[in-house]
C-alpha positions in Angstrom: 0.0 -0.2 0.1 0.9 4.0 0.2 4.0 4.4 2.5 3.9 8.3 3.1 7.1 8.5 4.9 8.8 6.4 2.4 7.6 8.3 -0.6 8.7 11.5 0.8 11.9 10.6 1.9 12.5 9.0 -1.7 11.5 12.6 -3.0 13.6 14.7 -0.8 16.6 12.5 -2.0 16.0 13.0 -5.5 18.6 15.4 -7.2 16.7 18.2 -9.3 16.9 18.1 -13.1 17.3 21.6 -13.2 19.1 24.1 -11.2 17.3 26.5 -9.0 16.0 29.8 -11.4 16.4 27.7 -14.6 13.2 27.3 -16.7 11.7 24.2 -17.0 8.9 22.4 -19.1 8.3 18.9 -19.8 7.5 19.4 -23.4 8.4 21.8 -26.0 6.1 24.5 -27.3 6.7 26.2 -30.2 5.5 29.9 -28.9 7.6 29.6 -25.7 10.7 31.4 -26.2 14.0 30.2 -24.8 15.5 31.5 -21.5 14.2 31.4 -17.9 10.9 30.3 -18.7 9.0 27.8 -16.8 5.4 26.5 -17.8 2.8 24.1 -17.2 -0.3 23.2 -19.1 -3.4 21.7 -17.6 -6.7 19.6 -18.9 -8.5 21.1 -21.5 -5.5 23.4 -22.8 -5.1 25.7 -19.9 -1.5 27.2 -19.4 0.5 29.0 -16.7 3.8 30.7 -18.0 6.3 32.3 -15.9 8.9 34.2 -17.6 11.6 35.3 -15.0 13.6 37.3 -17.6 11.0 39.4 -18.5 9.4 39.5 -15.1 6.0 38.4 -16.2 3.5 35.7 -15.7 0.8 34.6 -18.2 -2.1 32.6 -17.5 -5.3 31.1 -19.5 -7.6 28.6 -17.8 -10.1 27.0 -19.9 -13.7 26.8 -18.2 -14.3 23.3 -20.0 -11.9 20.3 -19.1 -11.3 17.9 -22.1 -8.8 15.2 -22.2 -6.0 15.0 -24.7 -5.6 18.9 -25.2 -2.4 20.2 -24.2 -2.8 23.8 -25.1 -6.1 25.0 -26.5 -5.5 27.5 -29.7 -6.7 30.5 -27.6 -3.9 29.9 -25.2 -1.5 29.9 -27.5 -2.7 33.0 -29.6 -2.6 34.6 -26.2 0.9 33.7 -25.2 2.1 34.5 -28.8 0.3 38.0 -29.0 2.1 38.9 -25.5 5.5 38.2 -26.5 4.8 40.0 -29.9 3.7 42.8 -27.9 7.0 43.0 -25.7 8.9 42.3 -28.6 8.1 45.9 -30.5 
């Protein structure tokens, strides 16, 4: 069965995959720039993106959850538009 103490001890002993302050993401998204960017996606296409280099956060949450979608087109367009504004 589930052993909380054993599981948390194993997790605490795990070496980090990225150094503190480095961006991370578990899959590549073409509209996410390189650098100090960390992002996560959720069910239905939601996204949260933190860009430490530009000191900003972008979040989009779907009001309907659906399996299988990594990022919905609306969230992708929002992130692309924010970066296009910043780059002008």
